[in-house]
MIKEKE-907317 format. One record per residue (C-alpha): y, x negated, z. Coordinates in steps of 0.1 Angstrom, whole numbers, padded with zeros to 4 digits, always signed. Example, Ala and Ser with C-alpha at 12.3 -4.5 7.8 and 13.67 -1.06 7.14 Angstrom:
BEGIN
-0045-0123+0078;-0011-0137+0071;
REM end
This chain:
BEGIN
-0262-1178+0016;-0279-1204+0035;-0247-1213+0053;-0243-1176+0064;-0278-1175+0079;-0273-1208+0098;-0242-1195+0110;-0258-1164+0122;-0285-1184+0140;-0257-1202+0157;-0242-1169+0168;-0274-1160+0184;-0274-1189+0207;-0242-1178+0222;-0251-1142+0224;-0288-1144+0235;-0291-1107+0245;-0289-1100+0206;-0328-1093+0200;-0331-1094+0164;-0366-1110+0166;-0379-1088+0193;-0400-1065+0172;-0418-1093+0158;-0422-1119+0183;-0420-1101+0216;-0450-1081+0232;-0446-1044+0239;-0438-1035+0276;-0472-1026+0284;-0484-1059+0271;-0456-1078+0288;-0466-1059+0322;-0501-1071+0319;-0491-1108+0314;-0469-1109+0345;-0496-1088+0366;-0522-1111+0384;-0559-1107+0373;-0577-1096+0405;-0611-1108+0395;-0621-1129+0424;-0656-1123+0437;-0652-1116+0475;-0688-1129+0479;-0679-1165+0462;-0670-1191+0487;-0636-1206+0475;-0631-1245+0475;-0601-1261+0490;-0582-1286+0467;-0596-1315+0487;-0634-1300+0485;-0628-1298+0446;-0615-1334+0443;-0644-1347+0466;-0670-1324+0446;-0656-1338+0412;-0658-1375+0425;-0696-1370+0433;-0705-1357+0398;-0722-1381+0373;-0700-1392+0343;-0717-1364+0320;-0703-1337+0341;-0669-1354+0348;-0664-1358+0311;-0673-1323+0306;-0647-1311+0329;-0621-1334+0312;-0628-1322+0279;-0625-1285+0286;-0598-1287+0313;-0572-1268+0289;-0596-1237+0285;-0612-1241+0319;-0603-1213+0344;-0599-1220+0380;-0627-1195+0388;-0650-1214+0365;-0641-1248+0379;-0648-1234+0416;-0681-1219+0403;-0692-1251+0386;-0685-1273+0418;-0704-1249+0440;-0737-1257+0419;-0760-1282+0435;-0784-1296+0408;-0781-1308+0372;-0805-1282+0359;-0780-1255+0374;-0748-1274+0357;-0766-1277+0322;-0773-1239+0324;-0738-1230+0336;-0724-1251+0307;-0744-1230+0283;-0729-1200+0299;-0694-1213+0297;-0698-1216+0259;-0714-1182+0255;-0687-1163+0270;-0662-1178+0245;-0684-1172+0216;-0672-1142+0195;-0708-1134+0188;-0728-1141+0219;-0761-1131+0206;-0760-1156+0178;-0781-1188+0183;-0752-1207+0168;-0721-1210+0191;-0692-1211+0166;-0664-1214+0193;-0680-1245+0208;-0685-1262+0174;-0647-1257+0165;-0636-1268+0199;-0655-1300+0194;-0639-1305+0162;-0605-1298+0176;-0610-1322+0205;-0618-1352+0180;-0587-1342+0160;-0566-1339+0192;-0578-1375+0201;-0568-1390+0167;-0535-1371+0162;-0521-1371+0199;-0511-1401+0222;-0525-1385+0253;-0552-1359+0260;-0531-1345+0287;-0499-1340+0267;-0485-1306+0259;-0496-1307+0222;-0530-1314+0232;-0532-1288+0255;-0517-1261+0232;-0538-1275+0201;-0572-1268+0223;-0561-1234+0238;-0545-1218+0208;-0561-1237+0179;-0546-1253+0149;-0511-1242+0140;-0506-1225+0107;-0478-1250+0099;-0466-1283+0116;-0429-1294+0106;-0418-1329+0118;-0380-1327+0118;-0355-1356+0122;-0317-1352+0131;-0314-1384+0148;-0276-1381+0149;-0276-1352+0171;-0313-1346+0184;-0343-1363+0197;-0374-1363+0173;-0388-1329+0171;-0418-1311+0159;-0421-1273+0151;-0455-1256+0151;-0459-1220+0137;-0485-1197+0148;-0493-1163+0131;-0500-1148+0165;-0502-1161+0201;-0516-1134+0226;-0491-1124+0252;-0461-1140+0232;-0462-1122+0196;-0465-1128+0159;-0449-1156+0137;-0442-1177+0167;-0424-1209+0165;-0429-1237+0193;-0405-1266+0195;-0418-1300+0208;-0394-1330+0215;-0396-1365+0225;-0380-1372+0258;-0352-1398+0257;-0370-1418+0283;-0400-1422+0259;-0435-1409+0263;-0452-1380+0243;-0438-1349+0229;-0430-1322+0253;-0428-1284+0248;-0393-1273+0250;-0392-1243+0274;-0357-1231+0284;-0351-1225+0320;-0320-1207+0318;-0302-1181+0293;-0267-1186+0305;-0235-1199+0287;-0242-1234+0301;-0276-1236+0283;-0286-1267+0304;-0320-1269+0288;-0305-1277+0256;-0295-1310+0270;-0330-1322+0268;-0328-1321+0231;-0298-1342+0226;-0301-1378+0213;-0289-1407+0230;-0263-1415+0202;-0246-1382+0206;-0245-1384+0245;-0231-1418+0243;-0203-1404+0218;-0191-1379+0243;-0193-1405+0272;-0224-1389+0288;-0207-1354+0292;-0238-1334+0285;-0220-1300+0285;-0196-1311+0259;-0221-1327+0237;-0241-1295+0237;-0212-1273+0229;-0202-1297+0202;-0239-1297+0186;-0251-1262+0190;-0219-1241+0193;-0186-1256+0176;-0184-1247+0140;-0173-1273+0114;-0143-1253+0104;-0129-1217+0109;-0142-1205+0076;-0179-1212+0075;-0187-1211+0111;-0216-1233+0105;-0228-1256+0134;-0233-1294+0133;-0271-1290+0130;-0268-1264+0102;-0248-1287+0082;-0259-1321+0089;-0298-1317+0096;-0324-1314+0070;-0343-1284+0085;-0314-1271+0104;-0323-1236+0099;-0358-1239+0112;-0345-1258+0142;-0320-1232+0151;-0346-1205+0146;-0371-1224+0168;-0346-1228+0195;-0337-1192+0192;-0373-1179+0197;-0380-1203+0224;-0349-1187+0243;-0362-1152+0236;-0397-1159+0247;-0386-1181+0277;-0406-1158+0302;-0436-1154+0281;-0438-1192+0275;-0446-1197+0311;-0482-1187+0301;-0485-1208+0272;-0510-1230+0291;-0532-1202+0305;-0567-1205+0294;-0579-1180+0269;-0591-1148+0286;-0629-1142+0291;-0646-1117+0312;-0642-1133+0348;-0663-1111+0363;-0693-1126+0343;-0682-1161+0356;-0701-1161+0389;-0733-1144+0376;-0753-1177+0379;-0746-1178+0417;-0767-1147+0419;-0798-1165+0405;-0790-1202+0414;-0805-1212+0445;-0777-1226+0466;-0772-1231+0503;-0743-1214+0520;-0732-1235+0551;-0716-1207+0567;-0748-1183+0565;-0769-1179+0596;-0804-1194+0591;-0833-1171+0584;-0867-1181+0598;-0897-1179+0575;-0931-1191+0575;-0946-1216+0552;-0951-1206+0514;-0987-1202+0503;-0996-1204+0468;-1027-1189+0448;-1035-1186+0411;-1053-1152+0409;-1055-1148+0372;-1039-1154+0336;-1020-1133+0311;-1026-1148+0276;-1021-1185+0278;-1001-1183+0310;-1014-1185+0347;-1004-1161+0373;-0986-1180+0402;-0985-1158+0434;-0962-1173+0461;-0962-1156+0497;-0935-1162+0523;-0940-1145+0555;-0909-1133+0576;-0913-1120+0610;-0896-1085+0612;-0877-1091+0643;-0857-1121+0622;-0842-1093+0600;-0815-1066+0607;-0823-1030+0603;-0801-1010+0578;-0798-0974+0591;-0795-0947+0564;-0792-0913+0580;-0817-0921+0608;-0841-0938+0585;-0844-0977+0588;-0848-1002+0559;-0853-1039+0556;-0834-1052+0525;-0843-1087+0512;-0829-1104+0482;-0848-1133+0465;-0832-1156+0438;-0856-1184+0424;-0855-1213+0402;-0885-1231+0385;-0879-1265+0372;-0900-1287+0348;-0892-1323+0344;-0857-1318+0360;-0848-1291+0337;-0843-1253+0344;-0874-1236+0331;-0864-1200+0344;-0847-1181+0369;-0854-1150+0385;-0844-1125+0411;-0861-1098+0433;-0849-1071+0454;-0871-1058+0484;-0864-1026+0502;-0891-1019+0529;-0889-0988+0551;-0891-0997+0587;-0920-0973+0591;-0943-0991+0566;-0932-1027+0580;-0957-1047+0600;-0949-1073+0624;-0948-1098+0596;-0932-1088+0563;-0948-1108+0533;-0923-1115+0505;-0947-1119+0475;-0934-1135+0442;-0955-1136+0411;-0945-1157+0379;-0966-1163+0350;-0964-1202+0340;-0982-1224+0315;-1005-1249+0330;-0983-1279+0340;-0965-1294+0371;-0932-1274+0384;-0909-1275+0413;-0903-1239+0427;-0869-1233+0448;-0867-1198+0462;-0836-1185+0482;-0843-1156+0506;-0813-1135+0521;-0815-1107+0546;-0790-1085+0527;-0781-1068+0560;-0772-1098+0581;-0764-1125+0555;-0791-1148+0568;-0806-1170+0545;-0834-1196+0539;-0842-1219+0510;-0880-1226+0505;-0893-1254+0481;-0927-1260+0469;-0945-1282+0440;-0965-1261+0416;-0996-1278+0400;-1005-1248+0378;-1041-1251+0366;-1056-1234+0336;-1075-1203+0349;-1104-1189+0331;-1103-1150+0326;-1122-1128+0350;-1154-1116+0330;-1151-1082+0342;-1115-1080+0329;-1125-1096+0295;-1154-1071+0292;-1130-1041+0297;-1105-1055+0271;-1134-1058+0246;-1143-1022+0253;-1108-1010+0248;-1104-1030+0215;-1135-1013+0203;-1124-0980+0212;-1092-0986+0194;-1107-0998+0164;-1129-0967+0162;-1101-0943+0166;-1083-0962+0139;-1112-0962+0116;-1116-0925+0121;-1080-0919+0114;-1080-0940+0085;-1111-0924+0069;-1099-0890+0076;-1074-0869+0053;-1039-0882+0041;-1014-0882+0070;-0979-0895+0078;-0969-0904+0114;-0933-0916+0123;-0936-0947+0146;-0916-0933+0177;-0884-0949+0189;-0877-0959+0225;-0868-0929+0249;-0836-0942+0256;-0798-0941+0245;-0799-0948+0208;-0768-0954+0188;-0761-0975+0157;-0785-0987+0131;-0821-0983+0138;-0853-0988+0118;-0874-0958+0110;-0910-0967+0102;-0940-0946+0093;-0977-0948+0093;-0993-0934+0062;-1032-0931+0055;-1052-0917+0027;-1045-0917-0011;-1026-0885-0015;-0992-0894-0003;-0970-0910-0033;-0934-0905-0018;-0917-0897+0014;-0885-0878+0020;-0864-0886+0049;-0841-0858+0066;-0816-0864+0094;-0807-0829+0112;-0821-0810+0085;-0802-0827+0056;-0823-0849+0030;-0808-0884+0031;-0833-0906+0013;-0865-0903-0008;-0889-0935-0009;-0912-0935-0039;-0931-0965-0031;-0944-0983+0001;-0932-0993+0025;-0920-0957+0034;-0892-0967+0059;-0854-0970+0063;-0826-0982+0083;-0808-0951+0098;-0774-0950+0113;-0774-0926+0144;-0738-0928+0149;-0715-0943+0176;-0721-0919+0203;-0755-0910+0215;-0764-0875+0208;-0796-0854+0200;-0808-0864+0163;-0836-0847+0146;-0854-0872+0120;-0882-0859+0097;-0904-0877+0071;-0923-0855+0046;-0950-0869+0026;-0955-0857-0010;-0983-0858-0035;-0979-0870-0072;-0967-0834-0080;-0942-0833-0053;-0963-0810-0029;-0961-0814+0007;-0992-0833+0021;-0982-0840+0056;-0952-0849+0077;-0940-0857+0110;-0906-0855+0132;-0891-0869+0160;-0860-0860+0181;-0838-0889+0198;-0815-0889+0226;-0831-0858+0243;-0824-0870+0280;-0845-0885+0307;-0858-0851+0319;-0894-0861+0323;-0909-0828+0318;-0918-0822+0281;-0943-0810+0259;-0947-0819+0222;-0971-0808+0194;-0980-0843+0179;-1000-0830+0150;-0998-0810+0128;-0960-0815+0127;-0951-0805+0090;-0978-0784+0073;-0971-0765+0041;-1006-0754+0034;-1029-0752+0063;-1060-0732+0064;-1095-0733+0080;-1102-0758+0108;-1070-0776+0119;-1070-0802+0148;-1041-0797+0170;-1029-0828+0193;-1004-0822+0220;-0987-0846+0243;-0972-0840+0278;-0947-0858+0300;-0951-0850+0334;-0923-0857+0362;-0933-0880+0389;-0951-0864+0419;-0957-0832+0400;-0990-0820+0388;-0998-0799+0354;-1012-0766+0358;-1021-0760+0321;-1010-0763+0285;-1015-0730+0265;-1017-0731+0228;-1008-0701+0210;-1009-0691+0171;-0980-0668+0166;-0983-0648+0198;-1020-0651+0201;-1032-0673+0229;-1061-0696+0214;-1068-0722+0242;-1059-0733+0277;-1059-0771+0284;-1061-0786+0319;-1063-0823+0315;-1060-0850+0287;-1067-0853+0261;-1049-0822+0250;-1067-0818+0218;-1080-0785+0202;-1095-0776+0169;-1082-0741+0159;-1090-0718+0128;-1062-0707+0107;-1071-0678+0083;-1066-0683+0047;-1044-0653+0043;-1022-0658+0074;-0991-0670+0054;-0962-0682+0073;-0971-0687+0110;-0962-0710+0140;-0979-0730+0165;-0965-0728+0200;-0976-0750+0231;-0965-0740+0268;-0967-0762+0296;-0966-0752+0332;-0964-0772+0363;-0979-0762+0398;-0945-0762+0411;-0929-0726+0405;-0894-0736+0406;-0895-0755+0374;-0895-0736+0341;-0924-0740+0315;-0917-0765+0287;-0923-0754+0251;-0926-0767+0214;-0929-0749+0182;-0943-0761+0148;-0942-0738+0118;-0972-0736+0094;-0972-0727+0056;-0937-0726+0053;-0922-0729+0017;-0908-0765+0018;-0890-0761+0053;-0885-0730+0070;-0848-0734+0081;-0845-0734+0117;-0815-0716+0132;-0810-0729+0165;-0784-0707+0184;-0778-0725+0219;-0760-0705+0248;-0728-0721+0256;-0725-0725+0295;-0691-0729+0312;-0694-0738+0347;-0662-0725+0361;-0642-0727+0395;-0614-0702+0402;-0584-0717+0423;-0559-0700+0441;-0534-0715+0466;-0557-0747+0465;-0588-0730+0477;-0617-0717+0454;-0619-0680+0451;-0652-0662+0460;-0669-0631+0451;-0652-0623+0418;-0673-0600+0393;-0678-0605+0356;-0650-0580+0347;-0626-0605+0363;-0631-0632+0336;-0621-0633+0299;-0635-0662+0277;-0620-0673+0243;-0637-0694+0218;-0611-0709+0195;-0585-0682+0208;-0609-0654+0199;-0624-0633+0229;-0662-0633+0230;-0687-0614+0248;-0704-0629+0279;-0741-0631+0276;-0746-0648+0311;-0727-0644+0343;-0739-0658+0376;-0723-0668+0410;-0738-0703+0416;-0737-0703+0454;-0774-0695+0455;-0784-0712+0420;-0802-0745+0420;-0780-0775+0417;-0788-0804+0394;-0765-0834+0407;-0761-0869+0395;-0744-0896+0415;-0731-0931+0399;-0720-0957+0423;-0699-0986+0414;-0721-1017+0427;-0697-1045+0414;-0689-1075+0436;-0657-1058+0447;-0676-1031+0463;-0693-1054+0485;-0674-1046+0518;-0672-1011+0510;-0712-1007+0503;-0724-0999+0540;-0700-0970+0544;-0708-0957+0510;-0744-0958+0515;-0739-0938+0549;-0715-0911+0536;-0737-0906+0504;-0767-0901+0526;-0747-0876+0548;-0733-0858+0515;-0769-0854+0499;-0783-0841+0532;-0757-0814+0536;-0753-0803+0498;-0788-0803+0487;-0808-0768+0493;-0845-0761+0486;-0847-0760+0447;-0820-0785+0441;-0823-0821+0426;-0805-0852+0423;-0807-0886+0408;-0790-0920+0418;-0775-0946+0395;-0758-0978+0403;-0737-0999+0379;-0723-1032+0378;-0725-1051+0344;-0750-1025+0334;-0762-0990+0349;-0796-0989+0366;-0815-0958+0379;-0821-0963+0417;-0838-0930+0420;-0849-0906+0393;-0846-0868+0393;-0858-0859+0429;-0859-0829+0452;-0870-0852+0481;-0842-0864+0504;-0862-0894+0515;-0866-0907+0480;-0829-0904+0474;-0821-0921+0507;-0842-0949+0498;-0823-0953+0466;-0792-0956+0484;-0808-0982+0506;-0814-1004+0477;-0777-1007+0467;-0762-1042+0463;-0728-1053+0453;-0725-1079+0425;-0710-1089+0390;-0688-1066+0367;-0680-1031+0362;-0696-1012+0331;-0680-0980+0339;-0682-0961+0307;-0718-0973+0301;-0725-0958+0335;-0709-0926+0327;-0729-0922+0294;-0761-0933+0309;-0758-0908+0339;-0747-0881+0316;-0780-0887+0295;-0799-0878+0324;-0787-0843+0321;-0801-0836+0285;-0825-0805+0288;-0812-0796+0323;-0796-0763+0325;-0778-0742+0350;-0754-0757+0374;-0748-0794+0370;-0724-0820+0382;-0718-0858+0380;-0701-0875+0408;-0689-0912+0399;-0676-0936+0425;-0656-0967+0415;-0629-0991+0427;-0617-1006+0395;-0612-1002+0357;-0640-1008+0332;-0647-1046+0324;-0681-1048+0309;-0693-1017+0289;-0708-1017+0254;-0695-0980+0248;-0656-0977+0246;-0636-0952+0265;-0633-0929+0234;-0670-0932+0227;-0678-0922+0264;-0654-0895+0266;-0666-0880+0233;-0702-0880+0249;-0690-0864+0279;-0676-0835+0261;-0707-0831+0242;-0727-0828+0273;-0703-0805+0293;-0713-0816+0326;-0685-0814+0352;-0675-0850+0362;-0660-0858+0397;-0645-0889+0399;-0636-0908+0434;-0614-0940+0427;-0613-0962+0457;-0582-0985+0461;-0571-0978+0425;-0532-0983+0428;-0508-0958+0416;-0493-0984+0393;-0527-0988+0374;-0517-0962+0350;-0542-0968+0323;-0573-0970+0345;-0562-0937+0364;-0554-0920+0331;-0588-0929+0315;-0606-0923+0347;-0589-0888+0349;-0597-0876+0315;-0634-0876+0321;-0628-0852+0348;-0602-0829+0332;-0620-0826+0299;-0653-0815+0316;-0638-0790+0342;-0643-0816+0372;-0618-0832+0394;-0607-0868+0403;-0598-0881+0437;-0579-0911+0447;-0586-0927+0479;-0575-0958+0496;-0604-0965+0521;-0641-0957+0516;-0639-0940+0551;-0623-0911+0532;-0653-0904+0512;-0667-0881+0538;-0637-0858+0533;-0638-0859+0494;-0674-0852+0496;-0668-0820+0517;-0641-0808+0489;-0665-0814+0460;-0694-0795+0480;-0671-0766+0487;-0662-0763+0450;-0697-0769+0437;-0710-0740+0457;-0681-0719+0446;-0686-0719+0410;-0694-0693+0386;-0717-0698+0354;-0704-0681+0324;-0724-0682+0292;-0720-0669+0255;-0734-0675+0222;-0712-0689+0193;-0698-0664+0168;-0718-0659+0136;-0714-0685+0109;-0709-0712+0135;-0733-0739+0123;-0750-0764+0146;-0734-0798+0144;-0700-0787+0134;-0666-0794+0146;-0655-0793+0184;-0645-0758+0195;-0618-0751+0220;-0626-0726+0248;-0605-0712+0274;-0613-0691+0304;-0588-0665+0319;-0591-0648+0352;-0574-0619+0370;-0571-0638+0403;-0562-0676+0403;-0564-0702+0380;-0598-0710+0362;-0609-0746+0358;-0637-0754+0332;-0648-0775+0303;-0623-0776+0274;-0645-0771+0246;-0680-0775+0231;-0700-0787+0200;-0724-0760+0187;
REM end
């Protein structure tokens, strides 16, 4: 049997197109395409060093940093080398080395870097095992790690000394990979055998031949190759000389065959392991570096003062004046802004103590002749060196300012100390009253943010009556804690969604004493009212203290909060604290408290909250939500206007449902979100994106409409919260900067989160020029969240090529699943045209609404919906979660 296998391996060498091992060792076509395709990760804002500049910069480094570069050369990306050599101080280099290892650590949040430790061990092993640190074996050892098996083979009669390494998996090549190393005939260290041809001559096989076999064929290399690898010992066995005479002949032939099959992929064997390359230049955003090509920005002298303290740290306030005429004005739809970026370093004893960044966006109408740039840091009393880089974001002009800081110990202002003491006394008094009162249970609030995964749920319990606590999630009991601490770790799921958490305190007889509930992931809509206490009240009568909390939108004024018992209004509250004691009759039975908050702005609907009293255990809350379908009707490529309700048929899981709502949205208020990619690759496109964005907002927003702005690079950031003020939205656009990576999926989830609690006509516009590279959420998680929110997404892809199939497919799914649209343009100047198309569609929609059929429970599975129309084709969301 062995002879047959060896003979078969020899046949493979003659007919290399027979791909028996392809499934095991070769990547799928898509993977191979990714290998061959260059990775366009270069940051356009980073200066590229020439080969000579790199050589000169390395020569100027101290031995410590030259040694670092030599040690990590096999895994060092050219982008990383360029960035490292741009740094100007040892403090910056030390910080960057830490970042270098963090990028490669499988758990970057851990204080212990496993990758760095393992690489150090392999580096020492390589020094001991291999002759040269620049050899092929050393490089592959350090890049791909220790092989699963190393097999030294000797077949001196025919071949040079060989070594076969086996890896379970090598990215870009496949599984069960064999690498063949040979010692050249002219001496030196082992080399990796990489066949350069697949033809009948098999010229690359000549490198493996021994001096003895070549001499026996009088130097005729081709005859020697044929004799060793392809000629059989006899006509019956078809066994090659290697298969017959060499101890590990089968392994040698298999390694040769695999190397031939993987000849293309082996060209990338020395490529360093992949990292997030858009993260590499992050340090350049905070490091104070001079750009020789940048124009000089004229500033005044830095002045320093120490106005106060925070704990043990002293407030250090540095002011740098800039004459307004030295800055370039950025015009956003007729309104001017000065945009200044600041990066700073604080060094202590020559080491980096901290870095920081600031962005200043100053409306021209508020700027004086001199614009003071004020920077405040909190430092412990000691000596420091401050280095500050100031850049005019509109002209690129820059200045670097250095100052020595002798930070003193500052005594706290007596008036502030007195106010703190009064505040502490007040808190103590409130806490004392709370503790000395009746037994109560409160849930510790969670952050008003996107919450997923595991979170700690804690409670505050006072009094002596509560002996156990029941925890509920979305109405289902999940745990009972019968002894303190009354807390648990709760998994909120992978996708952010509204979840209701309840905690119920029970006495020794399992009767309800008190309780609380909270709802997470309810959105960023700032107008909300909540009855804080009582939340859960099973047996309430007599005097009851009701505490209410209200969240008011920025720039809005609360008119009042009305408190009702059932439908009887008991009190109207106009200013905090919103506390009222009411009397609950002993014979009232099951009842409910209702708080209604109203703003002075009549365009905003009141906010409400309801709490049930005296319900047996829990009064089951049946929440039936109206399902809204924003629908566009298209015929011959244009929106169809003026249709009536009778023209539409809505089906839920294939069954026709009755419409409970029908509105033509041309005159309905619009709630619009715009998320703009601000990664480094958008740098040259940003001015046009700001200009067209301002024009779009000006043309699309009507009285009563509102919008918000989000920018995203490595993470999404709100530039402007919900606002009806065009000037505020334009100011948000003016603050856009282009830098770092692209967290597209996080931006979509984050933006959609802002639509929670927003009803009516809604839309999200997402502008990006590339695929996701930095998100915490996966594509599937982001798509799932988009389906849950049912907000139409309009995607605009700039410069995303037609052959970037995966990026286009995923970006398009967000639009198709939510009833929006996706547009691909090559130039940012086309944004204006796309905005016009989106505006026409948004002002030509119909808002259809229906209630889910009886028996459909909240939180059940995804339900598919479809809309049919008598004239044209309807485009809407594809389904909903009840």
